[in-house]
C-alpha positions as CSV (number, residue, x, y, z in Angstrom):
1,M,-19.6,0.2,3.1
2,K,-17.0,-2.5,2.8
3,I,-13.7,0.2,2.2
4,K,-14.9,2.1,5.6
5,F,-14.8,-1.7,7.3
6,I,-11.6,-2.3,5.5
7,T,-10.4,1.1,7.0
8,S,-11.2,0.7,10.1
9,I,-9.2,-2.9,10.0
10,L,-6.6,-1.1,8.4
11,T,-6.4,1.5,11.5
12,L,-6.7,-0.8,14.4
13,C,-3.2,-2.8,12.5
14,M,-1.8,0.4,12.5
15,V,-2.4,1.3,15.9
16,A,-1.4,-2.3,17.4
17,L,1.9,-2.1,15.4
18,F,2.5,1.2,16.9
19,L,2.1,-0.2,20.5
20,C,4.2,-3.0,19.6
21,G,7.1,-1.2,18.3
22,A,6.9,1.9,20.7
23,G,9.5,0.5,23.5
24,S,11.9,-1.1,20.7
25,A,13.0,2.1,19.2
26,E,16.6,2.4,17.4
27,K,19.1,4.1,19.4
28,I,22.2,6.8,18.5
29,T,24.3,6.9,20.6
30,L,27.1,9.8,20.6
31,E,30.8,9.1,22.2
32,D,32.3,11.7,24.3
33,V,35.4,13.0,22.6
34,Q,38.4,14.0,24.0
35,I,40.7,16.9,22.1
36,S,43.9,17.9,23.7
37,T,45.0,21.2,22.2
38,I,43.5,23.9,20.8
39,G,43.0,23.6,17.0
40,Q,43.5,20.0,17.3
41,K,41.1,18.3,15.1
42,T,39.2,14.2,15.4
43,D,37.0,12.1,13.5
44,M,33.5,11.2,15.6
45,P,31.7,9.0,13.8
46,I,27.6,8.5,13.9
47,I,26.1,5.2,13.7
48,L,22.4,4.2,14.0
49,D,22.4,0.9,16.0
50,S,19.7,-0.7,13.9
51,A,17.7,-0.4,11.0
52,V,15.0,-3.6,11.3
53,T,12.5,-2.2,8.2
54,G,15.4,-0.5,6.5
55,V,16.4,3.1,6.0
56,S,15.4,5.3,3.7
57,G,16.4,8.7,4.6
58,Y,17.4,11.0,7.3
59,K,17.3,14.7,8.3
60,F,18.5,16.3,11.1
61,T,20.4,19.2,12.3
62,T,23.5,19.9,15.1
63,S,24.1,21.9,18.4
64,L,26.5,22.6,20.5
65,S,26.2,24.3,23.6
66,P,27.7,25.9,25.3
67,D,29.2,27.6,21.7
68,G,32.8,29.0,21.1
69,I,34.7,25.4,22.9
70,A,34.7,23.2,19.4
71,R,33.0,23.0,16.5
72,I,31.8,20.9,13.4
73,S,34.7,21.7,10.9
74,S,33.8,19.4,7.8
75,V,30.9,16.4,7.5
76,S,31.8,12.9,5.3
77,M,28.4,11.3,4.3
78,P,28.2,7.6,4.0
79,E,28.8,5.4,0.9
80,W,25.1,4.5,1.3
81,A,23.3,7.9,0.5
82,S,22.5,8.4,-3.1
83,I,21.7,12.2,-2.4
84,K,24.1,14.1,0.4
85,V,22.9,17.4,1.7
86,V,24.6,19.1,4.2
87,E,23.6,22.7,4.9
88,G,25.7,25.5,6.6
89,T,29.1,26.9,7.2
90,P,32.0,24.9,9.4
91,G,30.1,26.2,12.8
92,E,27.9,24.4,15.9
93,T,24.8,23.9,13.7
94,I,24.5,22.5,10.5
95,L,21.9,20.5,8.6
96,V,22.7,17.3,7.3
97,S,20.0,14.7,5.1
98,A,20.6,11.9,2.5
99,V,18.7,9.4,0.3
100,D,18.8,6.0,0.0
101,L,17.4,5.4,-3.3
102,N,19.1,2.4,-4.3
103,M,18.0,0.5,-1.3
104,K,20.9,-0.1,0.2
105,V,20.0,0.0,3.8
106,E,18.4,-3.5,3.8
107,A,16.0,-4.7,6.7
108,G,17.7,-6.0,9.3
109,A,20.8,-4.3,8.8
110,T,23.2,-3.4,12.1
111,S,25.7,-0.7,12.8
112,V,24.6,1.8,10.2
113,P,26.8,4.4,9.2
114,V,24.7,7.9,9.2
115,C,27.8,10.4,8.8
116,T,31.1,11.5,10.4
117,F,31.7,14.3,12.0
118,T,35.2,16.4,11.9
119,L,35.6,18.3,15.7
120,E,38.1,21.2,16.0
121,G,39.1,22.2,19.5
122,L,38.5,26.2,19.6
123,S,39.0,27.4,23.6
124,E,39.5,25.1,26.9
125,G,36.2,23.6,28.1
126,S,33.7,21.3,27.5
127,T,30.4,21.2,25.3
128,T,27.6,19.4,24.5
129,L,26.9,17.7,21.2
130,S,23.3,16.9,20.4
131,L,21.3,15.8,17.2
132,E,17.9,17.2,16.4
133,I,16.3,14.7,14.1
134,S,13.7,16.6,12.0
135,E,12.9,13.1,9.8
136,I,13.5,9.3,9.8
137,T,11.7,7.0,7.2
138,D,12.0,3.2,6.8
139,D,11.8,1.9,3.3
140,N,8.1,1.5,3.8
141,G,8.0,5.3,4.4
142,N,6.9,5.1,8.1
143,P,8.9,7.1,10.7
144,I,11.6,5.1,12.7
145,P,11.7,6.3,16.3
146,V,15.1,6.8,17.1
147,E,16.7,7.0,20.7
148,I,19.8,9.6,20.8
149,T,22.6,10.1,23.3
150,N,24.8,13.0,23.6
151,A,27.9,13.5,23.6
152,T,30.3,16.0,26.3
153,I,33.3,17.4,23.7
154,S,36.2,18.3,26.4
155,V,39.0,20.8,24.6
156,G,42.4,20.9,26.9
157,G,45.2,19.6,28.1
158,L,48.7,19.9,30.0
159,D,51.8,22.0,29.0
160,N,55.2,19.9,29.7
161,S,57.4,22.1,27.5
162,I,59.4,23.5,30.0
163,V,62.6,21.7,32.0
164,P,62.8,22.0,35.8
165,V,66.4,23.6,36.9
166,Q,68.2,20.9,38.6
167,T,70.1,22.0,42.4
168,P,73.4,20.2,43.1
169,P,72.9,17.8,46.6
170,P,73.5,19.4,49.6
171,E,76.1,17.4,51.3
172,S,78.8,18.9,48.9
173,T,80.9,21.6,51.2
174,T,83.5,22.4,47.9
175,P,81.9,25.8,46.6
176,V,79.9,25.4,43.5
177,T,79.2,27.3,41.2
178,T,75.4,26.9,40.5
179,P,74.8,26.7,36.5
180,V,72.7,29.3,35.4
181,P,70.0,26.7,33.5
182,T,69.7,27.5,29.6
183,P,66.4,27.3,29.4
184,V,65.0,24.9,26.7
185,P,63.7,26.8,23.9
186,T,59.5,26.5,23.6
187,Q,57.9,25.2,20.5
188,P,55.2,27.5,19.5
189,K,52.2,26.7,19.3
190,V,51.3,25.9,15.8
191,T,47.4,26.5,15.3
192,E,46.7,24.4,12.2
193,Q,45.8,26.4,9.4
194,P,42.2,25.9,7.6
195,K,43.1,24.5,4.3
196,N,40.9,25.7,1.6
197,N,38.6,22.4,2.0
198,D,37.7,23.4,5.1
199,I,36.8,26.9,4.6
200,A,33.3,25.0,3.3
201,V,31.9,21.4,4.4
202,I,33.8,18.7,2.5
203,V,30.6,17.4,0.7
204,T,29.3,19.4,-1.4
205,P,25.6,19.9,-1.2
206,T,23.3,18.6,-3.6
207,P,19.7,19.6,-4.3
208,V,16.8,17.4,-4.3
209,P,15.4,16.6,-7.3
210,T,12.3,17.4,-8.7
211,V,9.8,15.6,-9.4
212,V,7.7,15.3,-12.8
213,A,5.0,12.5,-12.9
214,D,4.8,10.3,-16.3
215,F,3.9,6.4,-17.1
216,S,2.9,4.2,-19.9
217,A,0.8,0.9,-20.0
218,Q,1.7,-2.4,-21.8
219,L,-1.7,-2.0,-23.4
220,K,-4.2,0.4,-23.9
221,E,-6.7,-0.9,-25.2
222,G,-8.9,-4.6,-25.2
223,S,-11.8,-6.8,-24.0
224,A,-13.1,-6.9,-20.5
225,P,-11.6,-8.3,-18.0
226,M,-8.8,-6.9,-19.6
227,T,-5.2,-7.0,-17.5
228,V,-3.0,-4.1,-17.9
229,F,0.5,-3.7,-16.6
230,F,1.6,0.0,-15.9
231,T,5.4,1.4,-15.7
232,D,6.5,4.3,-13.8
233,N,8.5,6.9,-15.8
234,S,9.1,9.4,-13.8
235,S,12.0,11.6,-13.0
236,G,13.4,13.2,-9.7
237,Y,13.8,10.3,-8.4
238,P,10.6,9.6,-6.3
239,S,10.0,6.7,-3.4
240,K,6.7,7.1,-3.1
241,F,3.7,6.3,-5.3
242,L,-0.5,6.8,-5.1
243,W,-2.3,5.6,-8.5
244,N,-5.7,5.5,-9.5
245,F,-6.9,3.3,-12.4
246,G,-9.8,5.5,-12.8
247,D,-13.0,2.5,-12.4
248,G,-14.2,3.1,-9.4
249,S,-13.2,-1.1,-8.5
250,S,-12.4,-1.6,-4.3
251,D,-8.7,-2.4,-6.0
252,N,-8.6,0.8,-7.8
253,T,-5.7,2.8,-6.1
254,S,-2.0,1.4,-5.6
255,P,1.1,2.7,-4.0
256,L,2.7,-0.1,-6.0
257,Q,5.8,1.8,-8.4
258,N,4.6,-0.5,-11.1
259,P,1.0,-2.1,-10.8
260,Q,-1.2,-4.2,-12.7
261,H,-4.9,-3.8,-12.5
262,I,-8.0,-5.8,-13.9
263,Y,-10.3,-3.5,-15.5
264,R,-13.3,-5.9,-15.5
265,I,-16.2,-3.8,-16.9
266,P,-16.1,-1.9,-20.5
267,G,-15.1,1.6,-20.6
268,V,-13.0,4.8,-21.6
269,Y,-10.8,5.1,-18.0
270,T,-8.2,7.6,-17.0
271,V,-5.5,7.2,-14.8
272,T,-3.4,8.8,-12.5
273,L,-0.4,8.9,-10.9
274,N,1.2,11.3,-7.9
275,A,4.9,10.5,-7.6
276,S,6.7,12.2,-4.8
277,N,10.5,12.5,-3.0
278,S,11.3,13.6,0.0
279,A,10.5,17.0,-1.0
280,Y,8.6,17.4,-4.0
281,S,5.2,15.3,-5.7
282,N,3.5,15.9,-8.8
283,I,0.7,14.4,-10.2
284,T,0.0,13.5,-13.9
285,T,-3.6,12.7,-15.3
286,K,-3.9,11.3,-18.6
287,S,-7.5,11.2,-19.7
288,D,-9.2,8.9,-21.9
289,F,-5.7,6.3,-21.4
290,I,-7.6,3.0,-21.2
291,T,-10.6,1.4,-23.5
292,V,-12.0,-1.1,-22.3
293,K,-14.4,-3.1,-24.9
294,P,-17.2,-5.8,-24.0
295,M,-16.2,-9.5,-25.1
296,A,-17.9,-10.7,-28.2
297,L,-19.5,-14.2,-27.4
298,P,-19.8,-16.9,-30.3
299,T,-22.6,-16.5,-32.5
300,R,-22.1,-20.5,-34.3
301,G,-25.3,-22.1,-34.2
302,A,-29.1,-21.5,-32.9
303,K,-29.7,-18.5,-30.9
304,N,-31.3,-18.2,-27.3
305,N,-32.2,-15.0,-25.5
306,V,-32.1,-14.9,-21.6
307,T,-32.9,-12.2,-19.1
308,I,-30.9,-12.3,-15.7
309,F,-32.6,-10.7,-12.8
310,S,-30.9,-10.1,-9.3
311,V,-32.8,-9.1,-5.9
312,P,-31.2,-6.8,-5.0
313,E,-30.9,-5.5,-8.5
314,G,-27.8,-3.9,-9.7
315,A,-25.9,-6.9,-9.8
316,E,-22.9,-7.5,-12.3
317,V,-23.8,-10.3,-14.6
318,Y,-20.4,-12.4,-16.4
319,L,-21.2,-15.0,-18.8
320,N,-17.9,-16.8,-19.1
321,N,-16.0,-14.3,-17.5
322,A,-17.4,-11.8,-19.8
323,Y,-19.1,-8.8,-18.7
324,Q,-22.7,-8.4,-19.6
325,G,-24.3,-5.4,-17.6
326,V,-25.9,-5.4,-14.7
327,T,-29.2,-6.7,-13.8
328,P,-31.7,-6.9,-14.8
329,V,-30.2,-7.3,-17.7
330,L,-30.8,-9.3,-21.3
331,L,-28.6,-11.3,-23.3
332,T,-29.5,-12.2,-26.8
333,N,-27.7,-14.8,-29.9
334,L,-26.8,-17.0,-27.0
335,T,-25.7,-20.4,-28.7
336,T,-26.2,-23.9,-27.7
337,R,-23.6,-24.7,-25.1
338,D,-22.7,-24.9,-21.7
339,Y,-22.0,-21.3,-19.9
340,Q,-20.9,-20.6,-16.5
341,L,-22.9,-17.9,-14.7
342,R,-21.4,-15.3,-12.4
343,L,-23.1,-12.4,-10.2
344,H,-21.2,-10.3,-8.1
345,K,-23.0,-7.1,-6.3
346,E,-20.5,-5.1,-3.3
347,G,-21.6,-6.7,-0.1
348,Y,-23.1,-10.0,-1.4
349,Y,-22.1,-13.4,-2.0
350,D,-21.0,-14.2,-5.8
351,V,-23.7,-16.3,-7.0
352,V,-21.8,-18.8,-9.7
353,S,-23.6,-21.8,-11.5
354,P,-23.6,-23.4,-14.8
355,V,-25.9,-22.6,-17.4
356,T,-26.8,-25.1,-20.3
357,V,-28.6,-23.3,-23.2
358,L,-30.4,-26.2,-25.3
359,D,-31.5,-25.0,-28.7
360,N,-35.4,-24.8,-27.8
361,V,-35.7,-26.6,-24.7
362,L,-34.1,-24.8,-21.8
363,P,-36.2,-21.6,-20.2
364,T,-36.1,-18.2,-22.6
365,F,-35.3,-16.5,-18.8
366,I,-33.2,-17.4,-16.2
367,S,-33.4,-15.5,-13.0
368,G,-30.3,-15.2,-10.7
369,F,-33.0,-14.5,-7.5
370,E,-31.5,-13.3,-3.7
371,M,-28.5,-12.6,-3.3
372,M,-27.6,-13.3,0.1
373,P,-25.7,-10.4,1.8
374,H,-21.4,-10.8,2.7
375,L,-21.8,-10.3,6.5
376,A,-17.8,-9.9,7.1
377,E,-18.5,-6.8,4.4
378,I,-21.1,-5.0,6.1
379,G,-19.3,-4.6,10.0
380,K,-19.2,-8.2,11.0
381,L,-15.6,-10.1,11.1
382,S,-17.2,-14.0,10.7
383,A,-20.3,-15.2,8.7
384,D,-22.4,-18.4,7.8
385,P,-22.0,-19.5,4.5
386,P,-25.6,-19.1,2.7
387,K,-27.6,-21.6,2.2
388,T,-29.8,-22.0,-1.1
389,G,-31.4,-24.1,-3.9
390,A,-33.3,-23.9,-7.2
391,A,-36.3,-24.0,-8.2
392,Y,-37.7,-25.5,-12.0
393,I,-41.1,-24.0,-12.8
394,V,-42.3,-26.1,-16.1
395,S,-45.8,-25.2,-17.5
396,Y,-48.3,-26.6,-19.9
397,P,-48.6,-24.7,-21.8
398,E,-45.9,-22.7,-21.7
399,L,-44.7,-18.3,-21.0
400,V,-46.9,-18.3,-17.7
401,D,-45.5,-15.3,-16.3
402,V,-44.0,-16.5,-13.1
403,I,-44.4,-14.7,-9.9
404,V,-42.5,-15.3,-6.6
405,D,-42.5,-13.7,-3.1
406,N,-44.4,-10.9,-5.4
407,T,-41.4,-10.5,-7.6
408,T,-41.9,-10.9,-11.5
409,V,-38.4,-13.6,-12.2
410,G,-39.8,-13.9,-16.0
411,K,-42.2,-17.1,-17.6
412,T,-42.2,-20.5,-17.8
413,D,-40.5,-22.3,-18.2
414,I,-38.2,-21.0,-16.5
415,M,-35.3,-21.5,-13.9
416,I,-34.4,-19.8,-10.8
417,M,-31.7,-20.1,-9.5
418,N,-29.9,-19.5,-5.7
419,L,-33.5,-19.1,-3.9
420,G,-33.4,-18.8,0.0
421,V,-33.8,-22.3,1.9
422,G,-37.4,-22.0,3.1
423,T,-40.9,-22.0,1.8
424,H,-41.3,-19.2,-0.8
425,N,-45.0,-17.8,-2.6
426,L,-45.2,-18.6,-6.2
427,T,-47.6,-17.4,-8.4
428,L,-48.5,-18.1,-12.1
429,K,-50.3,-16.1,-14.1
430,K,-51.5,-16.3,-18.0
431,E,-54.0,-14.2,-20.3
432,G,-57.0,-15.9,-20.4
433,Y,-56.6,-18.4,-17.2
434,E,-57.2,-18.4,-13.2
435,P,-54.4,-17.1,-11.6
436,W,-52.8,-20.1,-9.6
437,N,-51.4,-19.8,-6.2
438,D,-48.8,-22.3,-4.4
439,T,-45.9,-22.7,-2.5
440,I,-41.9,-23.4,-3.6
441,E,-40.2,-25.4,-0.9
442,V,-36.6,-24.4,-1.4
443,K,-33.8,-27.0,0.2
444,N,-30.5,-26.5,1.1
445,G,-28.3,-27.7,-2.4
446,L,-31.4,-29.1,-4.6
447,A,-33.1,-28.0,-7.2
448,V,-36.7,-28.7,-7.0
449,I,-38.9,-29.3,-10.1
450,Q,-42.9,-28.3,-10.0
451,T,-44.8,-29.1,-13.2
452,Y,-48.2,-27.3,-13.7
453,H,-51.0,-28.3,-16.0
454,F,-53.8,-26.8,-17.1
455,E,-56.3,-26.3,-19.4
456,E,-59.3,-23.4,-20.0
457,P,-60.0,-21.4,-18.5
458,Y,-59.4,-22.6,-14.9
459,F,-56.0,-24.3,-14.0
460,P,-57.0,-27.5,-13.0
461,L,-54.9,-28.7,-9.4
462,N,-53.0,-31.0,-11.3
463,R,-48.5,-31.1,-10.4
464,T,-46.1,-32.8,-9.6
465,V,-43.2,-32.5,-7.7
466,E,-39.3,-33.6,-7.8
467,Y,-35.9,-33.0,-6.3
468,V,-32.6,-33.1,-7.5
469,Q,-28.5,-32.4,-6.7
470,Y,-28.4,-28.6,-7.9
471,P,-26.4,-27.5,-9.7
């Protein structure tokens, strides 16, 4: 239920981000180009006006319509591109892509160079250059909306190579022989011959490398709770990662390249890494990679046994942050000392309470009772903190069965923690004695101590009630 709720919140956040960013797309404005003569070449830089969240890579194709007017004779790639790919021979259509592996285009960058086209005129006329972007993503792997303004490429100009004939003024009466104009030799138009490196695109295509996922761990064996630092050792320059730590916890996965994870429950766990770049992905699984052992509790001094209950059952039990199992659980050989008890169950508030174990004084049984639902984890956005108290049930003689709200919680003397505020039914039972039915009035933040004295074969109605600060 918690996972569904978190997924719903993430979905709402993504929708909100999309709506907020819908009207603020980045732009690529292609400037019009004039090529004066056939065969002339000129450079045309392609610029992204801004990169609010950085740029991790792009892929687009070019087109010129109508064709035959001009062509892209070469492409120069930007300095920031670690992987540069240009596919196709000089012409109207070329595939261009780049990947920024070193995070050189940071968030907030402006006037980001995409590439530079070298345009060559083929025949007089006009043609439209356009880009079709198939992929452009930011540093987080999210697509970047881009507005593109196409450019007009014009080829052609005036030829002023002929000198006009000069005619003498008509006023002159002297016969004048009109000289035959000597034509100025016209310089032949030289079409620039393509150099060897113009036959193919200047940039040598670099194929995207194949990804092979691999990883290591700083620590692979220890006692719970155990923090493990993982290191990505993948080849092929992956830019996206998905880890699965194998313990089924609420933070069981991570998209970080080098994450850390806390293993709280003893066991042997399999770890999986999925690594990918713009073209390839690979999954590596290492079975039985992490071994988590129970933490050993002290064994000095006198020993006591404690049974931990909870309602509902199935709560994780931690004593001094050492995992002990799920309720109901029996803890044995506890040293006389102070402990911190914590009960954890998905969808409920944690029970955290100090426990003092005194040799032959404190009860043999301790019950963490009636865990309060965490409303925020079951579909509500806010919840009032739970109001709870505790009860100490003492009897003479001891080892009397204690039943609260039809649930057996142990034997006297017993400390019952985290009871909901209000009235609870209490029943005391011991073989050879009549059952004693009573109530417990639980007050917020207080512990009620109820002491019962009885004699065979009946319980005399003799009890004391006292409230103290709790815990």
